[in-house]
C-alpha positions, 0 to 999 in steps of 0.5 A: 556412457549412454546408460549413464546419461539416461540415468542422470536425466532420470535422476534429475526428473525424479528430484524435480518431481520430489521437489515439486511435491514437497513445495506443493505439500508445504503450500497446502499445509500452510495455515489458511489464516496467513496473510499478505499485503498487496503493497510489497515488492510489486514494482521492483524488477521487470523480470520478477513481475513476469515470474510472480516474484518467484526469483529468490533462487535465480535473482533478477540482475541488479535488482538482486539487491532486493530479492537476494544480494548473493545473486550479484555474483552472477552479473557481468564484471560491470553492468548498468540497469535501468527500468520503469514500472507503471501500475494501474490500480482500480478499487471499486467500492459499493455500499448498500443499505442494510434492510434490517437497520433501524432508523436513528432517533432523528428518523435518519436511515439508509433505507428509503421512505416506505421501507419498514425500516426506512427514513421518516422523510426523503432528506433523512435517507443516507445519500451514499446508500446504493452508490459506488465509486472507482479509484484513480492512482496517486503517488508522492513525489519527494522532491516536489513534496506533493502528489501526482495523479499516477503511479510509477516505479523507476529503478536504477542500478550499477554493479562492478567487479574486478577481473577474477575477484570474488567480490561484487559491488552494486548500487541501486534505488527502487521502491519495495513498498508502495500504494496510492489511491484517490476517490475524489468524485463528489458522489464517491462513497469511499471519500469518507475514508480515503479521498486520497491515500498513499503510503510508500517507502522509497530506497534512494540509496542501496549499496550492496556487495556479494562474495563468491565463496566457490562455484556453488555458494555465494552470499550478499548484503544490501544496506538500504537508505530510504524515505517513507511517506504517508498522506491521507485526505478524507471527508468525515461524518459520524452516523450514530445515535449521539449525532442524531440526538443533537439533531433531534434536540436542535430541531425541537428547540429551534423556536424555543426562546424564554427571555433571559432564561434561555440566553443564560442557560441553554440558548436555542436552538440547542447544540446550534441546531445539531449535526445530522448522522449523514452530514459532513462534519469535517475534512481531514488532511495529513501529510508525513514523511521520514527522510531516513529510515534504513534497513538491510537485506541478507541473501544466500545462493547455493547451487549444488548442481548445474540444474539446481539452485536454492536461495534464501533472503532476509529483509530487516524491519524498518523503523519509521518515525514520520513527522508532518502536518495536519489540517482539519476544515470543519463544516459550518454546522459543526462549528455552530455546535461548538460555538453554542457550547461557549454561549450563556453562563452554564454551557462554558463551565460544563464544556470545560468540565467535559473538555469540550471546545467552545470556539468553532474554528479550523485546526492545523499543526504538526502530526507524528506517526511511528510505525514499523515496516515488517521484516520479511523472509523469502526462500526459493528453489530453481530447477532446470532439468534441461536447457529449454526451461526452468521452474521456480518456486518461492515461499514468502513470510512477512511479519505483518503482525508487528502492526497493531495500530495506526497512531497519529499524535497531534500537537494539540487537542483535535475538536473531533476527538474531544467529542469522540471521548464522550462516546467512549473513545479512549485514545485521548483528545490529541491522538487518533488510534485506528486498530489494525492487528494485522496478521502475518503473511505466508504467500507463495509463487511459481514461475516458468521460464522458456528458452527457445533460443540463446537470445530469447526468453519467455516467462510466466508466473503466478502468485497468491497474495491473501490479505493481511487484514482481519474482516472485523477490522477491514476498511476502505483505506489501505485494506486490500482483498485476497489477490491472484497475481498473473504475470508474463513477459519476455527477455531479449539479449542482443549480440552486444550483451544488452538485455531488454526485459518486458513484463505484464501482470494482471492482479485480480482481487476476490470480492470482499463483502462486509455486512453492516456491523461487520467491522469496527473500522468502517460500519459498526453501529456500536455507540462506543466505536466512534473512531471511525465508522462512516458507513454505519448502517451500510453493507460494504463491498469491494472489488480490486484489479490492477495492471502492471507494465514494466520494462528494463534494460541492462547492459555492460558498462563499456556498451553504455559508455560507447552509446553515451560517446556516440550520443555526445558526438551526435549532439556536437555535430548537430551543434556545429550544423545549426550554429551559423557562427561556427567556423568549423 
């Protein structure tokens, strides 16, 4: 008997070693260009946060509806769960002058006066060169239809199963995709791409069920009904040779005034004085949402041995059709340039031929955006060779390559896009297209749970989250660097089967450095890349860190009912005590 026990334990350790080696080989052989996005499943489950999201083979309670619906079969007959996650994201953006950048034709340059490639005068130096800024949080509130300056991820779930039934039913709400940042300081260089920016998908209703085929195999399905929201506000500028040319001609002709002829042909100053490369052109604001964007999750949980569990989950893509409002407030100088095109006898005809505006006024209207939140596949293994600890490994693939571009269609022609068509922009005067070409994800995670006692669990986790954004398409919007996700936390189980989980995570991003002309979405000086390169002539650097705090409470339904009953009694007693007209 003793020899059989020793052999069994030895076999378990051999299988543990082989399984660990297989997972490590898979991770090492994964393509280095595989990408992942920071916005996915970071505020779903308290336990998963502590384990670096390595939980597919041992799903986290009622939030199994997301990670693996088959895990619902492990829950008590009736359970209630509620949690709150608070992410704190800090994005630091720094831009510095490219010393080799040649000045624009009006003498503007990111380099100071006196530099070999410097500006012709102090007022021609790029005011954001050498500056930096740090983000604050932002989140969209569906009911208020507004944003608030902090992030929070509440979760709620309930499950039930009839006694001795193989069916388990559950309902939950949570947010699997979310990110929100603000850069509202007047001297923050990031305001030219993301003064405020947020994108989130909230699943407000997720009914789910699982079926326990036998003591080893279970399968589950979740149907999610969600709302997707996107909002963005940014200042706009156009540092390129075209804007510099308007400024040169405007300055050169400000005193030019040939009676009658000038007023009939090209009234001075030309282009209304022109717009400098570093002058603010406009402020753009967009708010959109789709109140019904459904999806589904399918999961399988297989436990061939008491110490070995395997899990796999497929999460469908989400088709989103967002509708909202857009508003552009143009600068005084940009309006003057547009008004100039409507003066005289020749300019209006020329402007009509080139489809240019002739009346400088702010614009607003409706905007639409169709996008696809990608499908996901996550698989994991859980190993518990002895009762005191458990190892978990997960591999995660996300089809981010489905996102080829951001496309915003306005209900009318936008004046800033009508000018952009003169510089080679081919998206059209009523459509803003930003090329993305994201790459697919292959990320991985490892988790460790320690069980020093029956009522206490300590957890650790690590997740590698490489960026999905190609370097030549990087920007300061929702592009995120490679991230290292470190998690820890603990769980406490009381005598009344109340489970309290507390987790902490620290995400450290690798420094991103994009040299001048390194990205066509940010700092290209190519004349034919007008949408959108506000940092032309500048080297870009980004650092990102994040802290996550999460707490969750799960309890049997009868325990929650007892607590509610006691609270109701306390309120009733307090009412009778404080009411002087109560005869009882």
